[in-house]
N, C-alpha and C positions, 0 to 999 in steps of 0.2 A: 340116561344113558341109552335106553332099549327105543324113547320116543327123536333122543337126538339125529339116531344115525336112520332113522323111517322117516323124520325131516327130509339131511339131505336126499339119501335115496329118490321124496320126491321133487330135490335139483336138479339133479348132478346122476351121469351116470353109469352106474353102478361097481366099472370098474375101478374111477375113481375113490367114489368110496370105502370099495374093497378098498385100495391103497392106501384111504387118510389112515382108513380103523388100524391099517397094519401098525402104521407107524407110530398112534398115537398107540397105543398096545405096547406097544416096545416099549418106547417110552417111560408111562408107567409101569412097569414091567422094573425095568429099570428103578424108578424111583422108590418103591418097598423094597426092590436089594438095599437102598443105600439108606432105611428108614424115614424116607422122607417122611413115606407116606405110610398109613398101617396094612392097606389093601387097594391093588386094584382097580379102579369104578369098570373097567372095561369085565371082568370077569363075570361068567352067565349074559353077555351081551348074544346075542342070534343075526348072526353075518347072511341078509336073504342071497340066494348061489342066484347064481348072473344066468342073465337067459340065455338061450343060443340063439344066437341069429341064422338065422341060413344067408348064404353068401349069398349072391345076385354074380352071375356070373356072363358074360356079353352073348348073346349069338352071334352064331359066324355072317350078318350081315349086320349087324352093328357091327363089328369086326368091321368087313369092306367098306360102311359107309365111315366109322373112325380113322382108318388107315384112307380114306379114299378125301379126306376135310384137312385130314394133315402132310398130306405127302407133300406142297411147297414149305414144308417146314425145316429148317433145319437139324430141328430134330426128326425130324419121318424114324432116322433105322435108327437110332434110339426106343422112338417104340413099336414098331417092327421086330426088336431086336425083345423087345421085356413086353410084348404081346402071344408070341412064336417062343419065349421060353418058361417066365410064371414068374423070372426074374427078379430077385426083391429091388424097389430102387437102390437104398445103399448099397448093389450090388454093381446094377448095372452103374454108378456112380463111383465104384471101385475101379469097375477096372477100367486096362493099361491095355497099349500096346502089347505087350510082354507078354498079356494073358493067355492073346486068339494065333491060335496054327493052322493059319489060310488054310495050308497042303494038307490035313491033315480034315477040314474041315468041324474046329469044335472051339473054344477058348474055356474060360475054365478059371473059378473064381477062388483071388485068391483071398485076399479082404474088401473088406466092405466099405466105405465113407460113412463112420460114424456118430464124426461133429463139426462145423463147421462156421466155423465165429471169426470173429473182430482181431477179440481176444485169445481164443486158441487157437487161433486157423488151422490148419484144414485135420482134423485126424483119424485115422484110418483102423483097424482094429483086424482080429481075420473072421470067420463067417462064422453062421450062429452055428451048431452041434452038427442042422439037423441035416444041415448039405456043408460036411464039411470039404472043403477041394470041388464043389461041383461044377463037374463036369456037362456046357448044355453040346447041342450042335447046331451049327453053325444054317443057316440059309439063306438063300438070294432071295438079294429084294427087287423087290417088283418094280 
């Protein structure tokens, strides 16, 4: 089993391998509980720790260049909002006009877009725990 995990790490992202391993380990433990197998083959398997990736952020010059190139896009206001607040894509796409207070100069994240498919339709959920009801100041568009 350890060799199989090592082979997956050579082909897949660490997060993908860890996620697959967690699901497999849970399934095999359940098989042991149900008496289908004597012991889980994942016992004793070591999963390498993921590498810390340094976040790459744009410089002010890169942001200015991007916004200049995007100025004629219908999504320009969304780009400005994303770059000036750091909001996640799901938070941006979950905004409604009722979340915006132009007089006070703030907007509040009350929902995030969780899924959008032909089968399920549009599904919103509450914001991530670290940003419940996050308030962001509005900045004027240039």
